[in-house]
C-alpha positions as CSV (number, residue, x, y, z in Angstrom):
1,M,0.3,0.0,0.2
2,T,0.6,3.6,-0.8
3,L,1.8,5.7,2.0
4,Y,1.2,9.1,1.3
5,D,3.4,12.5,2.7
6,T,-0.6,13.1,3.4
7,I,-3.9,13.3,2.2
8,V,-5.8,16.3,1.1
9,I,-10.2,15.3,1.7
10,G,-11.9,18.0,-0.1
11,A,-11.0,19.8,-2.9
12,G,-12.4,22.8,-2.2
13,P,-10.4,26.3,-2.4
14,G,-8.9,25.5,1.0
15,G,-8.0,21.7,0.2
16,M,-6.0,22.8,-3.0
17,T,-4.2,25.9,-1.9
18,A,-3.5,23.1,1.1
19,A,-2.3,19.7,-1.6
20,M,-0.2,23.3,-3.1
21,Y,1.7,24.5,-0.4
22,A,2.9,20.1,0.1
23,A,3.6,19.3,-3.4
24,R,5.6,22.4,-3.4
25,S,7.4,20.7,-0.7
26,E,8.2,18.1,-2.7
27,L,5.8,16.1,-1.3
28,K,4.1,12.9,-2.0
29,V,0.4,14.1,-1.9
30,L,-3.0,12.7,-2.3
31,L,-6.0,14.9,-3.0
32,L,-9.4,13.0,-1.7
33,E,-12.9,14.1,-3.3
34,R,-15.7,13.2,-3.6
35,G,-17.4,15.7,-6.7
36,A,-16.2,18.4,-9.0
37,P,-13.3,20.4,-7.9
38,G,-14.0,23.9,-6.2
39,G,-16.6,22.9,-4.1
40,Q,-19.2,25.3,-2.5
41,M,-17.4,27.4,-5.2
42,N,-19.1,25.7,-7.4
43,N,-22.4,27.0,-6.4
44,T,-21.3,31.0,-6.0
45,A,-22.0,32.8,-9.6
46,E,-20.3,36.2,-9.4
47,V,-17.0,35.9,-6.7
48,E,-16.1,39.8,-6.2
49,N,-13.7,39.4,-3.3
50,Y,-11.2,37.2,-4.6
51,P,-7.4,39.3,-4.8
52,G,-6.7,39.8,-8.7
53,F,-10.6,39.4,-9.6
54,D,-12.7,42.6,-10.3
55,T,-15.5,39.9,-10.8
56,I,-14.9,36.1,-11.6
57,M,-17.8,32.9,-12.5
58,G,-16.8,30.5,-8.8
59,P,-16.9,27.0,-11.2
60,E,-14.4,29.6,-13.6
61,L,-12.3,30.3,-10.4
62,S,-12.3,26.7,-8.9
63,M,-10.5,25.1,-12.0
64,K,-8.1,27.9,-11.8
65,M,-7.1,26.6,-8.2
66,Y,-7.4,23.0,-9.6
67,E,-5.6,22.7,-13.1
68,P,-2.2,23.5,-11.4
69,L,-2.0,20.5,-9.3
70,E,-1.5,17.7,-12.1
71,G,1.7,20.0,-13.1
72,L,3.0,19.7,-9.3
73,G,2.4,16.0,-9.1
74,V,-0.8,15.8,-6.9
75,E,-2.5,12.5,-7.5
76,N,-6.4,13.2,-7.7
77,A,-8.7,10.2,-6.1
78,Y,-12.3,9.7,-6.1
79,G,-14.4,8.6,-2.6
80,I,-16.7,9.0,0.0
81,V,-14.7,9.1,3.1
82,Q,-16.9,6.2,5.8
83,N,-13.9,7.1,8.8
84,V,-10.8,8.2,9.6
85,T,-8.5,6.7,11.8
86,V,-5.2,6.8,13.2
87,N,-2.6,3.2,14.1
88,S,-1.0,2.4,16.6
89,E,2.0,3.7,15.0
90,G,0.4,6.7,13.8
91,V,0.0,6.3,10.8
92,K,-3.6,7.7,9.2
93,Q,-6.2,6.0,7.9
94,V,-8.5,7.1,5.0
95,I,-11.1,4.9,4.4
96,T,-13.5,5.4,1.4
97,E,-17.0,2.8,0.4
98,D,-13.7,0.9,-1.4
99,E,-10.7,2.0,-0.3
100,V,-8.1,2.3,2.6
101,Y,-5.6,5.6,1.8
102,E,-2.4,6.0,4.4
103,A,-1.1,8.4,5.3
104,R,1.9,10.2,7.7
105,T,-1.0,13.4,8.0
106,V,-4.3,14.0,7.0
107,I,-5.4,17.6,5.9
108,I,-9.5,17.3,6.3
109,A,-11.3,19.9,4.1
110,T,-14.7,18.4,3.8
111,G,-16.2,21.8,4.1
112,A,-19.9,22.1,5.0
113,Q,-23.4,21.7,4.0
114,H,-26.2,23.7,3.1
115,R,-29.4,23.1,5.8
116,H,-32.3,22.2,5.0
117,L,-36.2,24.0,5.5
118,N,-37.6,20.2,6.9
119,V,-40.6,21.1,6.0
120,P,-43.0,19.1,4.0
121,G,-43.0,19.0,0.3
122,E,-39.3,19.9,0.6
123,E,-37.8,16.9,0.2
124,E,-41.1,15.6,-2.5
125,Y,-40.0,18.9,-4.6
126,G,-36.4,18.9,-4.9
127,A,-34.8,19.3,-8.2
128,R,-38.9,20.3,-8.9
129,G,-38.6,23.7,-8.0
130,V,-36.6,23.5,-4.7
131,S,-32.7,24.1,-5.0
132,Y,-30.0,25.3,-2.9
133,C,-27.5,26.7,-5.5
134,A,-28.2,29.6,-7.6
135,V,-26.0,28.9,-10.5
136,C,-26.8,24.7,-11.3
137,D,-30.8,25.9,-10.8
138,G,-31.6,29.9,-11.7
139,A,-31.7,29.6,-15.9
140,F,-34.3,26.7,-15.4
141,F,-37.0,29.5,-13.5
142,R,-37.2,32.4,-16.2
143,N,-39.6,34.6,-16.3
144,Q,-41.2,33.0,-12.9
145,D,-41.4,34.7,-9.4
146,I,-38.8,33.4,-7.7
147,L,-38.3,33.0,-3.5
148,V,-35.4,33.1,-1.6
149,V,-35.3,32.1,1.7
150,G,-32.5,33.5,4.5
151,G,-30.8,36.7,5.1
152,G,-26.8,36.8,5.4
153,D,-25.0,36.6,2.5
154,S,-25.2,34.0,0.0
155,A,-29.1,34.4,0.4
156,V,-28.8,37.7,-0.4
157,E,-26.4,37.1,-2.9
158,E,-28.0,34.8,-4.9
159,A,-31.1,36.6,-5.2
160,L,-29.3,39.2,-6.2
161,F,-28.0,36.6,-9.7
162,L,-31.1,34.9,-9.8
163,T,-32.6,38.6,-11.3
164,R,-31.3,38.2,-14.0
165,F,-33.8,34.8,-14.4
166,G,-37.2,35.6,-12.8
167,S,-39.7,38.0,-13.4
168,S,-39.0,38.7,-9.7
169,V,-36.9,37.6,-6.3
170,T,-39.0,37.7,-2.9
171,I,-36.7,37.6,0.4
172,L,-38.2,36.1,3.2
173,H,-36.3,36.3,6.5
174,R,-37.4,34.9,9.8
175,R,-36.2,38.5,11.3
176,D,-37.2,42.1,10.3
177,E,-33.9,43.2,9.2
178,L,-31.0,41.1,7.1
179,R,-27.7,39.6,8.2
180,A,-26.0,40.1,4.6
181,Q,-23.2,42.9,4.4
182,K,-24.4,46.7,4.0
183,I,-23.3,46.8,0.6
184,I,-25.1,43.3,-0.4
185,Q,-28.4,44.6,1.4
186,E,-28.3,48.2,-0.5
187,R,-27.6,45.8,-3.6
188,A,-31.2,44.3,-2.8
189,F,-32.9,47.6,-1.0
190,S,-32.6,49.0,-4.7
191,N,-33.3,46.2,-7.3
192,E,-36.8,47.4,-8.1
193,K,-36.9,43.1,-8.3
194,I,-36.6,42.3,-5.2
195,S,-39.0,42.4,-2.4
196,F,-38.9,41.2,1.1
197,I,-41.2,39.5,3.3
198,W,-39.9,39.8,6.8
199,D,-40.8,38.3,10.2
200,S,-41.7,35.1,8.6
201,A,-40.8,31.3,8.2
202,V,-41.9,28.6,5.6
203,E,-44.1,26.2,6.9
204,E,-44.5,24.3,3.5
205,V,-43.7,23.8,0.6
206,L,-47.1,23.5,-2.2
207,G,-47.3,22.0,-5.8
208,N,-48.6,20.1,-8.0
209,D,-47.9,16.6,-7.7
210,M,-45.3,17.6,-10.7
211,K,-43.1,21.0,-9.6
212,I,-43.8,23.5,-7.2
213,T,-46.6,26.1,-7.1
214,G,-46.0,28.3,-4.1
215,V,-45.1,28.2,-0.6
216,R,-47.6,27.6,2.6
217,I,-45.9,31.0,5.2
218,K,-45.9,31.4,8.8
219,N,-45.7,35.2,10.4
220,L,-43.6,34.3,13.5
221,K,-45.0,37.9,15.4
222,T,-48.7,36.9,14.5
223,G,-49.1,33.2,13.4
224,E,-50.9,34.2,10.4
225,I,-51.0,31.8,7.8
226,S,-50.6,32.7,4.1
227,E,-50.2,31.3,1.0
228,K,-48.2,32.3,-2.3
229,E,-47.3,31.6,-5.7
230,F,-43.6,30.7,-6.9
231,G,-42.5,29.2,-9.7
232,G,-39.0,28.4,-6.9
233,L,-37.7,28.2,-4.0
234,F,-34.4,28.8,-2.8
235,V,-32.9,28.1,0.4
236,Y,-29.8,29.1,2.1
237,I,-30.5,29.5,6.0
238,G,-26.8,28.4,6.8
239,I,-24.6,25.6,6.9
240,D,-23.4,23.2,8.8
241,P,-19.9,20.2,9.0
242,M,-19.1,17.6,6.9
243,T,-17.5,16.2,10.0
244,D,-19.2,12.6,10.9
245,T,-16.3,11.1,9.2
246,V,-14.0,12.2,12.0
247,K,-16.3,12.2,14.9
248,D,-14.4,9.8,16.9
249,L,-11.4,11.9,16.6
250,G,-12.8,13.9,19.2
251,I,-11.4,17.1,17.1
252,T,-14.8,18.8,17.0
253,D,-16.7,21.7,19.5
254,E,-20.3,20.5,20.5
255,I,-22.0,21.3,17.1
256,G,-19.3,20.1,15.0
257,W,-16.8,22.5,13.9
258,I,-13.1,21.1,13.8
259,I,-11.0,23.6,16.7
260,T,-7.2,23.7,15.4
261,D,-5.1,26.4,16.1
262,Q,-2.9,29.0,14.7
263,G,-1.3,26.4,12.5
264,M,-4.1,24.7,11.3
265,Q,-3.4,21.6,13.4
266,T,-6.0,19.8,15.5
267,K,-4.9,17.9,18.5
268,V,-4.3,14.5,17.3
269,P,-0.8,15.0,16.0
270,G,-0.9,15.0,12.3
271,I,-4.2,15.9,11.3
272,F,-4.9,19.1,10.5
273,A,-8.3,21.1,9.2
274,V,-8.6,23.6,6.9
275,G,-11.8,26.3,5.2
276,D,-15.6,26.2,6.1
277,V,-15.1,23.4,8.3
278,R,-12.8,24.6,11.2
279,Q,-14.6,26.6,14.0
280,K,-14.1,30.2,13.4
281,D,-16.3,33.5,12.5
282,L,-15.7,34.3,8.9
283,R,-16.2,31.5,6.4
284,Q,-14.2,32.7,2.9
285,I,-12.7,31.8,-0.3
286,T,-9.8,34.0,1.0
287,T,-9.6,32.4,4.0
288,A,-9.9,28.7,2.6
289,V,-7.1,29.4,0.9
290,G,-5.1,31.3,3.6
291,E,-5.2,28.3,6.3
292,G,-4.4,25.9,3.2
293,A,-1.7,27.4,2.9
294,L,-0.5,27.1,6.7
295,A,-1.8,23.6,6.8
296,G,0.1,22.1,3.6
297,Q,3.7,24.4,4.9
298,G,2.2,22.2,8.6
299,V,2.1,19.1,7.2
300,Y,5.9,19.4,5.9
301,K,7.3,20.5,9.2
302,Y,5.5,18.0,10.8
303,I,7.1,15.4,9.1
304,T,10.6,16.9,9.3
305,D,10.4,17.1,12.7
306,N,9.5,12.9,13.7
307,A,12.0,12.0,10.7
């Protein structure tokens, strides 16, 4: 069995940067991913806060980060990780559905996943009007009335993106004010296609067995129930860490976010974490890239110190 210097689990911006830095230190690197490189970047329309670009599409930035890795000798494999263990000799084992990989170090960059509403009809009408990715599905809702649920940066940014396609976009939020950055809020408030429903939550997704036709809404202050027609529903109410595979290592907080030191190392020697999977305040492409650089150098130092 090949013993890698490091296995990077997840090919988002943090994972790809970690793989690049480790490979440039002439380490033997395996990048393990369950889908297309880029992670959540592939679900982002225009990235406007990444240095070097006035604006760039998320999928395009993903490929720009991924393309140099092959030339650096980074090996790639696809698989869904089931568990990460450490044997008595300190060797890390990454277990997928049909393979076991071994390495001296592991960098966890599994990211986070979109939280669901968990209301009747949401699962039933998934891919039939309910979506969690405006970039992926926005074009299917041309000239329709669209509802976006959420009040943070992602919700408002994606609502702005969806105005390219929908005849109208409504943002529904549980509170009476948005949580998004002020500059993003201002764009939404000034967009004639965007309207708002405050202090409310979706109670049920309605449909005709083929696609959604609207939602049932509850006003959280008055208790009033209403029904409104929409052709599409996009959900942006938060994210949860994808850390089930490492829960037995004791490296997460009570919610599931991985705790690291400033060098991105967890309390298990030789196991690092970067990106959205970490316990931190700001989850951005830029922060993930910086953390990836630290982890990539961190595994090199760990290996040389323990040679």
